[in-house]
C-alpha positions as CSV (number, residue, x, y, z in Angstrom):
1,M,89.0,4.8,-27.9
2,P,87.8,1.7,-29.7
3,Y,84.1,1.2,-30.1
4,P,82.7,2.7,-26.9
5,L,79.1,1.9,-27.8
6,L,78.0,-1.2,-25.8
7,F,81.6,-2.1,-24.9
8,E,82.4,0.9,-22.7
9,G,85.5,1.6,-24.7
10,Q,87.2,-1.7,-23.8
11,S,90.2,-2.6,-25.9
12,P,90.2,-5.7,-28.2
13,A,92.8,-7.3,-25.9
14,A,90.5,-7.0,-22.9
15,L,87.6,-8.5,-24.8
16,R,89.8,-11.4,-26.1
17,E,90.7,-12.2,-22.5
18,K,87.1,-12.1,-21.4
19,V,85.8,-14.5,-24.0
20,Q,88.2,-17.2,-22.7
21,A,86.2,-17.4,-19.5
22,P,84.6,-20.9,-19.1
23,E,81.0,-19.5,-19.3
24,L,81.7,-17.6,-22.6
25,R,83.9,-20.1,-24.5
26,R,80.9,-21.9,-26.1
27,M,79.3,-18.6,-27.2
28,Y,82.7,-17.5,-28.6
29,A,83.1,-20.7,-30.6
30,L,79.6,-20.3,-31.9
31,L,80.3,-16.7,-33.0
32,L,83.4,-17.7,-34.9
33,E,81.5,-20.6,-36.5
34,N,78.8,-18.2,-37.7
35,C,81.4,-15.7,-39.0
36,D,83.0,-18.5,-41.0
37,Q,79.7,-19.4,-42.5
38,F,78.9,-15.7,-43.3
39,L,82.2,-15.5,-45.3
40,A,80.8,-18.0,-47.8
41,R,77.4,-16.5,-48.2
42,P,76.5,-13.8,-50.7
43,V,75.5,-10.3,-49.7
44,I,71.9,-9.6,-49.0
45,A,70.5,-8.1,-52.1
46,P,67.1,-6.3,-52.4
47,P,64.3,-8.7,-53.3
48,P,63.3,-8.9,-57.0
49,R,60.0,-7.2,-56.2
50,A,59.0,-4.9,-53.4
51,S,56.5,-5.5,-50.6
52,T,53.1,-3.7,-50.8
53,P,50.5,-2.8,-48.2
54,M,48.7,-6.1,-49.2
55,D,51.8,-8.3,-49.5
56,R,54.9,-8.3,-47.4
57,S,56.3,-11.7,-48.6
58,P,59.4,-10.1,-50.1
59,G,60.4,-9.6,-46.5
60,E,62.5,-6.4,-46.5
61,L,62.4,-6.0,-42.7
62,G,63.5,-9.6,-42.2
63,L,66.4,-9.1,-44.6
64,A,67.5,-6.0,-42.6
65,R,67.5,-8.1,-39.4
66,K,69.5,-10.8,-41.2
67,A,72.0,-8.2,-42.4
68,Q,72.3,-6.9,-38.8
69,R,73.3,-10.4,-37.6
70,Y,75.9,-10.7,-40.4
71,I,77.4,-7.2,-39.9
72,L,77.6,-7.1,-36.2
73,S,78.8,-10.7,-35.7
74,L,81.6,-10.2,-38.3
75,A,82.6,-6.8,-36.7
76,V,82.9,-8.4,-33.2
77,G,84.6,-11.4,-34.7
78,H,87.1,-9.2,-36.4
79,H,88.0,-7.5,-33.1
80,L,88.2,-10.7,-31.2
81,T,90.4,-12.5,-33.7
82,G,92.2,-9.7,-35.7
83,R,91.0,-11.4,-38.9
84,D,90.7,-8.8,-41.7
85,D,88.5,-11.1,-43.8
86,Y,85.8,-10.8,-41.2
87,R,86.0,-7.0,-41.5
88,E,86.0,-7.1,-45.3
89,R,83.0,-9.3,-45.4
90,A,81.2,-7.0,-43.0
91,W,82.1,-4.0,-45.2
92,A,80.8,-5.9,-48.3
93,E,77.5,-6.3,-46.6
94,I,77.4,-2.6,-45.5
95,E,78.3,-1.4,-49.0
96,C,75.5,-3.5,-50.5
97,W,73.1,-1.7,-48.3
98,L,74.6,1.6,-49.2
99,D,74.7,1.1,-52.9
100,R,72.1,-1.5,-53.9
101,W,69.3,-0.7,-51.5
102,D,67.6,2.5,-52.7
103,S,65.5,2.7,-49.5
104,W,65.9,1.4,-45.9
105,T,62.1,1.7,-45.4
106,D,60.0,-1.5,-45.6
107,P,57.6,-0.7,-48.4
108,Y,54.9,-2.6,-46.5
109,H,54.9,0.3,-44.0
110,G,54.9,3.1,-46.5
111,P,57.0,5.1,-49.1
112,A,60.7,5.7,-48.8
113,N,60.3,9.0,-46.8
114,H,58.8,7.1,-43.8
115,F,60.9,6.3,-40.8
116,D,59.7,2.8,-39.8
117,L,61.0,-0.3,-38.0
118,M,63.4,-1.2,-40.8
119,V,65.0,2.3,-40.7
120,G,65.3,1.9,-36.9
121,E,67.0,-1.5,-37.3
122,M,69.4,-0.1,-39.9
123,G,70.2,2.8,-37.7
124,L,71.2,0.4,-34.9
125,T,73.2,-1.8,-37.3
126,M,75.0,1.0,-39.2
127,G,75.6,3.0,-36.1
128,L,77.3,0.2,-34.3
129,A,79.1,-0.9,-37.4
130,Y,80.5,2.7,-37.8
131,D,81.5,2.8,-34.2
132,W,83.2,-0.6,-34.1
133,L,84.8,-0.6,-37.6
134,K,85.8,3.0,-38.4
135,D,89.3,2.7,-37.1
136,G,90.0,-0.1,-39.7
137,L,88.2,1.6,-42.6
138,S,89.8,4.0,-45.1
139,E,88.7,7.6,-44.9
140,P,86.6,7.3,-48.2
141,R,84.8,4.3,-46.6
142,R,84.2,6.1,-43.4
143,A,82.9,9.2,-45.2
144,K,80.6,7.2,-47.4
145,L,79.0,5.3,-44.4
146,R,78.8,8.5,-42.3
147,A,77.0,10.4,-45.0
148,Q,74.5,7.7,-45.7
149,I,73.7,7.1,-42.0
150,G,73.2,10.9,-41.7
151,R,70.9,11.1,-44.7
152,R,69.0,7.9,-44.4
153,V,68.6,7.8,-40.6
154,L,69.3,11.1,-38.7
155,D,67.9,13.5,-41.3
156,L,64.8,11.3,-41.8
157,Y,64.3,11.0,-38.1
158,L,64.4,14.7,-37.5
159,A,62.1,15.4,-40.4
160,Q,59.4,13.3,-38.6
161,T,60.0,14.1,-35.0
162,D,61.4,17.6,-34.7
163,P,60.0,19.7,-33.3
164,P,57.6,17.5,-31.3
165,K,54.8,20.1,-31.0
166,A,52.0,17.8,-30.0
167,L,51.4,14.5,-28.3
168,R,50.0,12.3,-31.0
169,T,47.7,9.4,-30.2
170,P,49.4,6.1,-31.1
171,R,47.8,4.1,-33.9
172,A,46.1,0.9,-32.6
173,P,48.0,-2.3,-33.3
174,G,46.8,-4.0,-36.5
175,T,45.5,-0.9,-38.2
176,R,46.6,-0.2,-41.8
177,R,49.7,1.8,-42.3
178,P,50.2,4.4,-45.1
179,A,50.2,3.0,-48.6
180,Q,52.8,3.6,-51.3
181,G,52.7,7.2,-52.4
182,A,51.2,8.5,-49.2
183,P,52.3,12.1,-48.2
184,R,55.0,12.7,-45.6
185,P,53.7,11.9,-42.1
186,P,53.1,14.8,-39.7
187,S,55.7,15.7,-37.1
188,P,56.0,14.1,-34.7
189,V,55.2,10.8,-36.4
190,W,52.7,8.5,-34.7
191,W,55.2,6.2,-33.1
192,Y,57.2,9.0,-31.4
193,R,55.5,8.4,-28.0
194,A,53.8,5.1,-28.7
195,Y,53.7,2.4,-25.9
196,H,55.1,-0.5,-27.9
197,N,58.1,-1.7,-29.9
198,W,57.9,0.9,-32.6
199,N,58.9,3.6,-30.1
200,T,61.9,1.6,-28.9
201,V,63.1,0.4,-32.3
202,C,62.7,3.7,-34.1
203,N,63.8,6.1,-31.4
204,G,66.5,3.8,-30.1
205,G,68.0,3.0,-33.6
206,A,68.2,6.7,-34.4
207,V,69.9,7.5,-31.1
208,V,72.5,4.8,-31.5
209,A,73.3,6.1,-35.0
210,A,73.5,9.6,-33.6
211,L,75.8,8.5,-30.8
212,A,78.1,6.9,-33.3
213,L,78.3,10.0,-35.4
214,A,78.4,12.5,-32.5
215,G,80.8,15.3,-33.4
216,E,81.1,14.0,-37.0
217,Y,77.6,14.8,-38.4
218,P,76.0,18.3,-37.9
219,R,72.6,17.1,-36.6
220,A,73.6,14.2,-34.5
221,A,73.3,16.2,-31.3
222,E,69.7,17.2,-32.3
223,V,68.7,13.5,-32.5
224,I,70.2,12.7,-29.1
225,A,68.5,15.7,-27.5
């Protein structure tokens, strides 16, 4: 069944028919215009210097969100048009994040062993990308993406939320987050039951990644549970 996440398992043919509806044609045209622009743009490389607790100007989190737009737009564009160049450009972006980005954690929030908003965003991005593109990827590509989602998202998530032995008090907005070199946060991490966007982005991104890898990665079911 092709990409059940978000699309309820609809076939590419069914989606192609739907985007011809009058109310969707303009959005469809804009999607393809964006995809054509993304083809000509370079992959999103890590910034020359990393953010620090005092300076987030390198903008790692913003770059992750930009990559999310590229990858998911191109993946949908590929299914709606059948254009392989859209899929290959999406894979080039994915592979850059697998090979060139040593960490998916925003250094502004803490060291690489912290699950933060950026990891949550990448969990959503890579989970959907795996779900939507895996049928068109070679087995080595699928295995590479699956392994890194497992290690960088699911394993890291479980290390900081499992088992949830205590209800932790959420940190007040605006307070300083752990600096570089800080020890691993306790389990469950502070955002696990927070009442703001960190809860949704971090838990939600991990669960989408786990749903994409369900039955293919040993600990995916633990994340969903």
